[in-house]
N, C-alpha and C positions, 0 to 999 in steps of 0.2 A: 562480400561485405554484408555484415549483419544489418538487418533492418529492425528498428525499434521506434515505437511512438508512445508518448505519454501525454494524454490530454486531460484537462480538468473540466468538470462540470459541477454545478452547485445543485444540491438537493436540500433546500431549507438552509440550516446552519451547518450542513455537512458538505465537505468537498469530496468529490469522487474522482479518483485518478484512474482513468482507463489505460491500462498498459497492453501493448501488443507487440508481437514479434519476438526478438531475442534480446534479453537483458544480460549483458556481459560486460567485461572490462572496457570495451570500446563504447558502449552505449549507456553505461551507468551514470555518466556525468549528466545526461539529459534528465534522468529521474532526480538526481541531486538538485538540479536547478528548479525543478517543479516543487520539491519540498522546501527549498530555500525561499521561493516566492510565496508559498502558502504561509510559512512561518512569519515572514516579514509583514504579511497582511493580517496577522493574528488569526489565521484560519487553522485551528488545531484539531478539529474533528474531521478525521480523514479516513475514507474507505478506499482501499485499492482493489479495483476490479481486475481480476486476472483472467477473465474468460477468453481473451485472445492472445495470451502469452504462450509462446511455443517453447521457450528455453530460458533458464536462469542459471547464471554462474555464481561462484562465491562472491565475486565483485558486486553482482546485483543484490545478493542477499545482504551484503555489507551496507548497502544504502539504507535499508530499513533499520539496521542496528545503529547507524550513524545518527539518525534523527529521532529515534523513539524517546530518549530521555528528554530532549528539548521539547518535543511535542507534549509529553506528559507534564513537564514542568509548567506548561502554559494551560493546564487543565483539560487537555484533550487526549486523544489516543489515535493510534493507527490500527484499523481493523482490516482484515482481508476478506474478500468475497469471490465467489465463482471461480475457485481455483481448480484447474484441470488436475486429474488424478496424478499424472506424472510430475507436475509441479508440487502438488501437495506432498508427495512421497519425499521429495528433497527437503521441504520445510520440516516434515515430521521427523526425518532422520536426524536433523540438526537440532531438534528440540524446540522449534519455534512455537508449536501449539501451547507450550507452557508460558510463553512470553507475550503472545498475541492472540486475540480472539479471531477465529477463522469461521466464516459462515458460508453455507452452500448458496445463499441467496443475498444479493446486494441489499435488497429491501430490508431484510432482517438486520443487517449490520447498521443501516441508517436508523432503523427504529430503535436499536439499542442506544444510540446517542440520545434520541428523543426521550426514551424512558429514563436514562440517567440524568437528564436535565430537569425532569419533573420533581 
């Protein structure tokens, strides 16, 4: 059984989702619930920290596509940070870097929200 965890912490007006383990068809619903909760709380500046993610399937990728329009319609965005090379290669292959901002460092992603708010 795949293990996956998604926990949220706040950094100013930015919500950081730490994902770990394997994000696949069986675990994607956990991440969906996190996005639904953040959106219902009007928290639209979101950084996803991938540093502890081991695996992502197409179902996992689909979660980000499912919520990006709604988050952006609320004036926010989803930014990615700390992506391991093997995870980045999957995102890159599917063209995600043209749709999402990807940062090597979580702090830089958070700062980008603060810069845009000024």
